[in-house]
py3Dmol code that shows the C-alpha trace and the ligand (Angstrom):
import py3Dmol

protein = """\
ATOM      1  CA  MET A   1     113.212 189.802 304.985  1.00  0.00           C
ATOM      2  CA  ILE A   2     116.283 190.626 302.906  1.00  0.00           C
ATOM      3  CA  ILE A   3     116.443 190.340 299.099  1.00  0.00           C
ATOM      4  CA  ALA A   4     119.921 190.664 297.562  1.00  0.00           C
ATOM      5  CA  ILE A   5     120.447 191.678 293.935  1.00  0.00           C
ATOM      6  CA  ASP A   6     123.973 191.696 292.527  1.00  0.00           C
ATOM      7  CA  GLY A   7     125.334 192.050 289.023  1.00  0.00           C
ATOM      8  CA  PRO A   8     127.563 194.116 286.735  1.00  0.00           C
ATOM      9  CA  ALA A   9     126.996 197.724 285.583  1.00  0.00           C
ATOM     10  CA  GLY A  10     123.934 198.174 283.393  1.00  0.00           C
ATOM     11  CA  SER A  11     122.405 194.777 284.148  1.00  0.00           C
ATOM     12  CA  GLY A  12     119.225 196.498 285.339  1.00  0.00           C
ATOM     13  CA  LYS A  13     119.684 195.948 289.077  1.00  0.00           C
ATOM     14  CA  SER A  14     118.592 199.341 290.383  1.00  0.00           C
ATOM     15  CA  THR A  15     115.611 199.759 288.055  1.00  0.00           C
ATOM     16  CA  ILE A  16     114.367 196.263 288.866  1.00  0.00           C
ATOM     17  CA  ALA A  17     115.089 196.426 292.596  1.00  0.00           C
ATOM     18  CA  LYS A  18     113.216 199.723 292.867  1.00  0.00           C
ATOM     19  CA  LYS A  19     110.125 198.296 291.124  1.00  0.00           C
ATOM     20  CA  VAL A  20     110.128 195.077 293.116  1.00  0.00           C
ATOM     21  CA  ALA A  21     110.486 197.106 296.324  1.00  0.00           C
ATOM     22  CA  GLU A  22     107.427 199.175 295.366  1.00  0.00           C
ATOM     23  CA  GLN A  23     105.366 196.039 294.700  1.00  0.00           C
ATOM     24  CA  LEU A  24     106.373 194.361 297.938  1.00  0.00           C
ATOM     25  CA  GLU A  25     106.376 197.604 299.954  1.00  0.00           C
ATOM     26  CA  PHE A  26     109.973 196.979 300.961  1.00  0.00           C
ATOM     27  CA  THR A  27     112.718 199.528 301.604  1.00  0.00           C
ATOM     28  CA  PHE A  28     115.040 199.786 298.593  1.00  0.00           C
ATOM     29  CA  LEU A  29     118.737 200.489 299.066  1.00  0.00           C
ATOM     30  CA  ASP A  30     120.947 201.283 296.064  1.00  0.00           C
ATOM     31  CA  THR A  31     124.371 200.576 297.599  1.00  0.00           C
ATOM     32  CA  GLY A  32     126.254 201.700 294.463  1.00  0.00           C
ATOM     33  CA  ALA A  33     124.953 205.216 295.156  1.00  0.00           C
ATOM     34  CA  MET A  34     126.742 205.151 298.525  1.00  0.00           C
ATOM     35  CA  TYR A  35     130.110 204.388 296.862  1.00  0.00           C
ATOM     36  CA  ARG A  36     129.321 207.159 294.404  1.00  0.00           C
ATOM     37  CA  MET A  37     128.781 209.643 297.268  1.00  0.00           C
ATOM     38  CA  VAL A  38     132.200 208.898 298.778  1.00  0.00           C
ATOM     39  CA  THR A  39     133.699 209.333 295.285  1.00  0.00           C
ATOM     40  CA  LEU A  40     131.932 212.652 294.694  1.00  0.00           C
ATOM     41  CA  TYR A  41     133.227 214.005 297.998  1.00  0.00           C
ATOM     42  CA  ASN A  42     136.790 213.048 297.072  1.00  0.00           C
ATOM     43  CA  LEU A  43     137.035 214.550 293.594  1.00  0.00           C
ATOM     44  CA  VAL A  44     139.656 217.337 293.730  1.00  0.00           C
ATOM     45  CA  ASP A  45     138.781 220.272 291.495  1.00  0.00           C
ATOM     46  CA  SER A  46     135.787 218.123 290.597  1.00  0.00           C
ATOM     47  CA  GLN A  47     137.990 215.960 288.333  1.00  0.00           C
ATOM     48  CA  LYS A  48     140.918 214.156 289.965  1.00  0.00           C
ATOM     49  CA  LEU A  49     140.578 211.796 292.932  1.00  0.00           C
ATOM     50  CA  GLU A  50     142.269 212.393 296.287  1.00  0.00           C
ATOM     51  CA  ASP A  51     144.894 209.819 297.330  1.00  0.00           C
ATOM     52  CA  GLU A  52     143.864 206.687 299.214  1.00  0.00           C
ATOM     53  CA  GLN A  53     144.782 207.940 302.720  1.00  0.00           C
ATOM     54  CA  THR A  54     142.834 211.169 302.224  1.00  0.00           C
ATOM     55  CA  ILE A  55     139.837 209.171 300.990  1.00  0.00           C
ATOM     56  CA  ILE A  56     140.002 206.974 304.097  1.00  0.00           C
ATOM     57  CA  GLN A  57     140.237 210.018 306.385  1.00  0.00           C
ATOM     58  CA  SER A  58     137.317 211.655 304.607  1.00  0.00           C
ATOM     59  CA  LEU A  59     135.043 208.957 306.035  1.00  0.00           C
ATOM     60  CA  ASN A  60     135.130 210.870 309.357  1.00  0.00           C
ATOM     61  CA  LYS A  61     133.803 213.982 307.655  1.00  0.00           C
ATOM     62  CA  ILE A  62     131.119 212.392 305.546  1.00  0.00           C
ATOM     63  CA  ASN A  63     127.528 212.073 306.566  1.00  0.00           C
ATOM     64  CA  ILE A  64     125.511 209.857 304.243  1.00  0.00           C
ATOM     65  CA  LYS A  65     121.744 209.782 304.431  1.00  0.00           C
ATOM     66  CA  VAL A  66     119.354 207.849 302.235  1.00  0.00           C
ATOM     67  CA  VAL A  67     115.736 208.931 302.412  1.00  0.00           C
ATOM     68  CA  LYS A  68     113.272 207.154 300.122  1.00  0.00           C
ATOM     69  CA  ASN A  69     115.923 206.592 297.431  1.00  0.00           C
ATOM     70  CA  HIS A  70     117.186 210.182 297.625  1.00  0.00           C
ATOM     71  CA  PHE A  71     120.810 210.677 298.539  1.00  0.00           C
ATOM     72  CA  TYR A  72     122.124 213.342 300.914  1.00  0.00           C
ATOM     73  CA  LEU A  73     125.834 213.998 301.335  1.00  0.00           C
ATOM     74  CA  ASN A  74     126.420 216.198 304.393  1.00  0.00           C
ATOM     75  CA  ASN A  75     122.760 217.206 304.141  1.00  0.00           C
ATOM     76  CA  GLN A  76     122.997 218.203 300.478  1.00  0.00           C
ATOM     77  CA  LEU A  77     120.871 216.395 297.901  1.00  0.00           C
ATOM     78  CA  VAL A  78     123.253 214.781 295.359  1.00  0.00           C
ATOM     79  CA  ASP A  79     120.944 212.507 293.305  1.00  0.00           C
ATOM     80  CA  LYS A  80     122.126 214.047 290.010  1.00  0.00           C
ATOM     81  CA  GLU A  81     125.768 214.697 290.897  1.00  0.00           C
ATOM     82  CA  ILE A  82     126.498 211.063 291.812  1.00  0.00           C
ATOM     83  CA  ARG A  83     125.481 209.936 288.285  1.00  0.00           C
ATOM     84  CA  MET A  84     127.946 212.236 286.487  1.00  0.00           C
ATOM     85  CA  ASP A  85     130.575 210.635 284.173  1.00  0.00           C
ATOM     86  CA  LYS A  86     133.460 211.777 286.327  1.00  0.00           C
ATOM     87  CA  VAL A  87     131.960 209.912 289.296  1.00  0.00           C
ATOM     88  CA  SER A  88     131.240 206.772 287.223  1.00  0.00           C
ATOM     89  CA  ARG A  89     134.830 206.735 285.956  1.00  0.00           C
ATOM     90  CA  ASN A  90     136.391 206.988 289.424  1.00  0.00           C
ATOM     91  CA  VAL A  91     133.996 205.018 291.625  1.00  0.00           C
ATOM     92  CA  SER A  92     135.584 201.586 291.076  1.00  0.00           C
ATOM     93  CA  TYR A  93     138.875 202.843 292.522  1.00  0.00           C
ATOM     94  CA  VAL A  94     137.123 204.148 295.652  1.00  0.00           C
ATOM     95  CA  ALA A  95     135.022 200.968 295.990  1.00  0.00           C
ATOM     96  CA  ALA A  96     138.198 198.858 296.048  1.00  0.00           C
ATOM     97  CA  ILE A  97     139.445 200.492 299.286  1.00  0.00           C
ATOM     98  CA  LYS A  98     138.907 198.160 302.253  1.00  0.00           C
ATOM     99  CA  GLU A  99     138.174 200.919 304.806  1.00  0.00           C
ATOM    100  CA  VAL A 100     135.566 202.477 302.520  1.00  0.00           C
ATOM    101  CA  ARG A 101     133.876 199.090 302.098  1.00  0.00           C
ATOM    102  CA  ASN A 102     133.888 198.357 305.839  1.00  0.00           C
ATOM    103  CA  TYR A 103     132.366 201.731 306.560  1.00  0.00           C
ATOM    104  CA  LEU A 104     129.617 201.464 303.930  1.00  0.00           C
ATOM    105  CA  VAL A 105     128.816 197.798 304.627  1.00  0.00           C
ATOM    106  CA  SER A 106     128.104 198.627 308.309  1.00  0.00           C
ATOM    107  CA  LEU A 107     125.919 201.509 307.224  1.00  0.00           C
ATOM    108  CA  GLN A 108     124.021 199.212 304.822  1.00  0.00           C
ATOM    109  CA  ARG A 109     123.472 196.615 307.551  1.00  0.00           C
ATOM    110  CA  GLU A 110     122.297 199.329 309.936  1.00  0.00           C
ATOM    111  CA  ILE A 111     119.768 200.718 307.408  1.00  0.00           C
ATOM    112  CA  ALA A 112     118.418 197.253 306.593  1.00  0.00           C
ATOM    113  CA  LYS A 113     118.412 196.030 310.196  1.00  0.00           C
ATOM    114  CA  ASN A 114     114.812 196.564 311.169  1.00  0.00           C
ATOM    115  CA  ASN A 115     113.228 196.631 307.714  1.00  0.00           C
ATOM    116  CA  ASN A 116     112.129 194.346 304.952  1.00  0.00           C
ATOM    117  CA  CYS A 117     114.752 195.458 302.501  1.00  0.00           C
ATOM    118  CA  ILE A 118     115.879 194.876 298.931  1.00  0.00           C
ATOM    119  CA  LEU A 119     119.482 195.890 298.301  1.00  0.00           C
ATOM    120  CA  ASP A 120     121.344 196.059 295.007  1.00  0.00           C
ATOM    121  CA  GLY A 121     125.096 196.100 294.545  1.00  0.00           C
ATOM    122  CA  ARG A 122     128.083 193.836 293.897  1.00  0.00           C
ATOM    123  CA  ASP A 123     128.681 192.103 297.237  1.00  0.00           C
ATOM    124  CA  ILE A 124     125.229 191.970 298.814  1.00  0.00           C
ATOM    125  CA  ALA A 125     124.819 188.179 298.708  1.00  0.00           C
ATOM    126  CA  SER A 126     128.513 187.441 299.249  1.00  0.00           C
ATOM    127  CA  VAL A 127     129.409 189.884 302.061  1.00  0.00           C
ATOM    128  CA  VAL A 128     126.713 192.282 303.260  1.00  0.00           C
ATOM    129  CA  PHE A 129     123.947 189.707 303.773  1.00  0.00           C
ATOM    130  CA  PRO A 130     125.274 186.179 303.102  1.00  0.00           C
ATOM    131  CA  ASN A 131     122.123 184.846 304.808  1.00  0.00           C
ATOM    132  CA  ALA A 132     119.698 186.891 302.687  1.00  0.00           C
ATOM    133  CA  ASP A 133     116.335 185.210 302.180  1.00  0.00           C
ATOM    134  CA  TYR A 134     116.558 185.561 298.395  1.00  0.00           C
ATOM    135  CA  LYS A 135     119.587 186.141 296.193  1.00  0.00           C
ATOM    136  CA  PHE A 136     119.536 187.178 292.549  1.00  0.00           C
ATOM    137  CA  TYR A 137     122.344 187.773 290.071  1.00  0.00           C
ATOM    138  CA  LEU A 138     121.308 189.921 287.107  1.00  0.00           C
ATOM    139  CA  ASN A 139     123.375 189.857 283.964  1.00  0.00           C
ATOM    140  CA  ALA A 140     123.116 191.029 280.329  1.00  0.00           C
ATOM    141  CA  SER A 141     125.354 191.078 277.268  1.00  0.00           C
ATOM    142  CA  ILE A 142     127.917 193.885 277.106  1.00  0.00           C
ATOM    143  CA  THR A 143     126.232 195.232 273.947  1.00  0.00           C
ATOM    144  CA  GLU A 144     122.848 195.446 275.647  1.00  0.00           C
ATOM    145  CA  ARG A 145     124.264 197.001 278.808  1.00  0.00           C
ATOM    146  CA  ALA A 146     126.166 199.641 276.806  1.00  0.00           C
ATOM    147  CA  ASN A 147     123.041 200.377 274.750  1.00  0.00           C
ATOM    148  CA  ARG A 148     121.001 200.993 277.889  1.00  0.00           C
ATOM    149  CA  ARG A 149     123.555 203.460 279.269  1.00  0.00           C
ATOM    150  CA  PHE A 150     123.925 205.114 275.833  1.00  0.00           C
ATOM    151  CA  LYS A 151     120.200 205.887 275.715  1.00  0.00           C
ATOM    152  CA  GLU A 152     120.321 207.537 279.161  1.00  0.00           C
ATOM    153  CA  GLN A 153     122.815 210.242 278.109  1.00  0.00           C
ATOM    154  CA  ASP A 154     124.052 212.344 275.160  1.00  0.00           C
ATOM    155  CA  LYS A 155     127.755 212.923 275.893  1.00  0.00           C
ATOM    156  CA  GLN A 156     129.602 209.697 275.109  1.00  0.00           C
ATOM    157  CA  SER A 157     129.636 207.482 272.026  1.00  0.00           C
ATOM    158  CA  LEU A 158     128.399 203.893 272.270  1.00  0.00           C
ATOM    159  CA  GLU A 159     131.981 202.635 271.906  1.00  0.00           C
ATOM    160  CA  GLU A 160     133.234 204.862 274.728  1.00  0.00           C
ATOM    161  CA  ILE A 161     130.471 203.640 276.998  1.00  0.00           C
ATOM    162  CA  LYS A 162     131.190 200.025 276.102  1.00  0.00           C
ATOM    163  CA  GLN A 163     134.849 200.533 276.986  1.00  0.00           C
ATOM    164  CA  ASP A 164     134.006 202.295 280.294  1.00  0.00           C
ATOM    165  CA  ILE A 165     131.688 199.428 281.280  1.00  0.00           C
ATOM    166  CA  LYS A 166     134.300 196.804 280.355  1.00  0.00           C
ATOM    167  CA  ASN A 167     136.928 198.614 282.434  1.00  0.00           C
ATOM    168  CA  ARG A 168     134.591 198.930 285.396  1.00  0.00           C
ATOM    169  CA  ASP A 169     133.525 195.246 285.229  1.00  0.00           C
ATOM    170  CA  MET A 170     137.147 194.176 285.087  1.00  0.00           C
ATOM    171  CA  TYR A 171     138.057 196.333 288.077  1.00  0.00           C
ATOM    172  CA  ASP A 172     135.008 195.278 290.137  1.00  0.00           C
ATOM    173  CA  MET A 173     135.483 191.557 289.383  1.00  0.00           C
ATOM    174  CA  THR A 174     139.208 191.330 289.993  1.00  0.00           C
ATOM    175  CA  ARG A 175     139.700 193.574 293.030  1.00  0.00           C
ATOM    176  CA  LYS A 176     140.966 192.011 296.252  1.00  0.00           C
ATOM    177  CA  GLU A 177     138.189 193.271 298.554  1.00  0.00           C
ATOM    178  CA  SER A 178     134.735 191.763 297.963  1.00  0.00           C
ATOM    179  CA  PRO A 179     134.920 191.365 294.182  1.00  0.00           C
ATOM    180  CA  LEU A 180     131.704 191.007 292.212  1.00  0.00           C
ATOM    181  CA  ILE A 181     130.796 187.319 292.171  1.00  0.00           C
ATOM    182  CA  LYS A 182     127.716 185.203 291.640  1.00  0.00           C
ATOM    183  CA  VAL A 183     127.279 183.149 294.814  1.00  0.00           C
ATOM    184  CA  ALA A 184     126.355 179.485 294.379  1.00  0.00           C
ATOM    185  CA  ASP A 185     122.807 179.863 295.720  1.00  0.00           C
ATOM    186  CA  ALA A 186     121.851 182.951 293.686  1.00  0.00           C
ATOM    187  CA  VAL A 187     119.222 182.738 290.953  1.00  0.00           C
ATOM    188  CA  GLU A 188     120.806 184.113 287.764  1.00  0.00           C
ATOM    189  CA  ILE A 189     118.658 186.094 285.338  1.00  0.00           C
ATOM    190  CA  ASP A 190     119.933 187.206 281.925  1.00  0.00           C
ATOM    191  CA  THR A 191     118.017 190.427 281.293  1.00  0.00           C
ATOM    192  CA  SER A 192     119.381 191.015 277.727  1.00  0.00           C
ATOM    193  CA  ASN A 193     116.104 190.139 276.004  1.00  0.00           C
ATOM    194  CA  LEU A 194     113.639 190.732 278.816  1.00  0.00           C
ATOM    195  CA  SER A 195     111.553 193.792 279.635  1.00  0.00           C
ATOM    196  CA  ILE A 196     111.714 195.396 283.074  1.00  0.00           C
ATOM    197  CA  ASN A 197     108.286 193.942 283.880  1.00  0.00           C
ATOM    198  CA  GLN A 198     109.330 190.455 282.818  1.00  0.00           C
ATOM    199  CA  VAL A 199     112.343 190.518 285.122  1.00  0.00           C
ATOM    200  CA  CYS A 200     110.234 191.852 288.019  1.00  0.00           C
ATOM    201  CA  LYS A 201     107.726 189.044 287.472  1.00  0.00           C
ATOM    202  CA  LEU A 202     110.475 186.404 287.576  1.00  0.00           C
ATOM    203  CA  ILE A 203     111.779 187.799 290.861  1.00  0.00           C
ATOM    204  CA  LEU A 204     108.334 188.147 292.424  1.00  0.00           C
ATOM    205  CA  ALA A 205     107.495 184.572 291.413  1.00  0.00           C
ATOM    206  CA  GLU A 206     110.600 183.309 293.261  1.00  0.00           C
ATOM    207  CA  VAL A 207     109.846 185.401 296.327  1.00  0.00           C
ATOM    208  CA  LYS A 208     106.249 184.188 296.514  1.00  0.00           C
ATOM    209  CA  LYS A 209     107.141 180.514 295.998  1.00  0.00           C
TER     210      LYS A 209
END
"""
ligand_1 = """\
20
DC
O 125.780 200.093 290.680
P 126.631 201.326 290.407
O 127.096 201.447 288.982
O 125.999 202.595 290.888
O 127.933 201.099 291.312
C 128.981 202.023 291.348
C 130.301 201.338 291.705
O 130.309 200.979 293.069
C 130.615 200.080 290.911
O 131.676 200.326 290.018
C 131.045 199.068 291.916
C 130.841 199.685 293.253
N 129.940 198.924 294.132
C 130.520 197.996 294.954
O 131.724 197.754 294.881
N 129.747 197.332 295.853
C 128.422 197.550 295.916
N 127.689 196.886 296.815
C 127.812 198.481 295.043
C 128.609 199.151 294.144
"""
view = py3Dmol.view(width=600, height=400)
view.addModel(protein, "pdb")
view.setStyle({"model": 0}, {"cartoon": {"style": "trace"}})
view.addModel(ligand_1, "xyz")
view.setStyle({"model": 1}, {"stick": {}})
view.zoomTo()
view.show()
C-alpha cells in the first residue's frame, strides 16, 4: 500500500507521516531529505551552489541511502547537515532540475516497491505514485508555518523565516518540472489549528475507512 502526503514547507508533512508510519508499521520516506542531500553535496565552499551541469554530473558520484529515516550520503550520516539554513535556501533550485528529479523519483519508486510505504514530498501524488492508495495534501497558514520553523531554531527572525518560506513556496509551485500541486483526488487537511495527534487521527480514519 502507498500513502502519499504532499504540501508546502512547514505544513507538518514529515512529522505527521513519520507518526502515521509508526502506527501502521509502514516504511516512511521523507523525499525532501533526498533533494537536500543532492544540494548538500553541491555546495561549493559550503555556501554557493555548483552550476546546473555540474549538479547533473554529480548524480554519478552520489550514493544515497535511507535507513530507518536516517540519511547517508556516500556512506556518511548527514541527518543534521541536510537541515542547515544554507541547504534550505538552495534546495528549491536543485529540486527544479529535471535530471535530478528523474534520478530521485526512480530511487523513491525503487525504495517503495516492495513495501507498504508512506512518502512525503511535493509531487508524490502527482508524479511519483499517481495511483497511490491514499493521497493527502497538508496545508497551513503562512504565519503558522513560519512560527513552527521559528521555534525549531535560534538563528533567523520570524520575518526572515516567513520570507524564506514564501520564496520557497513560490519556487516549488511555479517551476516547470513537477510543481507542487494538490491533485483532484487528494484529501486536503488544514493543519493550522490542529495538533499533530489530531492530524494523524484524521489520516488514520481515512486509511481505515
Ligand atoms: O520537505 P522539504 O522542506 O525537506 O523539501 C525540500 C525541498 O525539496 C523543497 O523546497 C521542495 C523539494 N522537494 C520536491 O521538489 N519534491 C519532493 N518530492 C520533495 C521535496
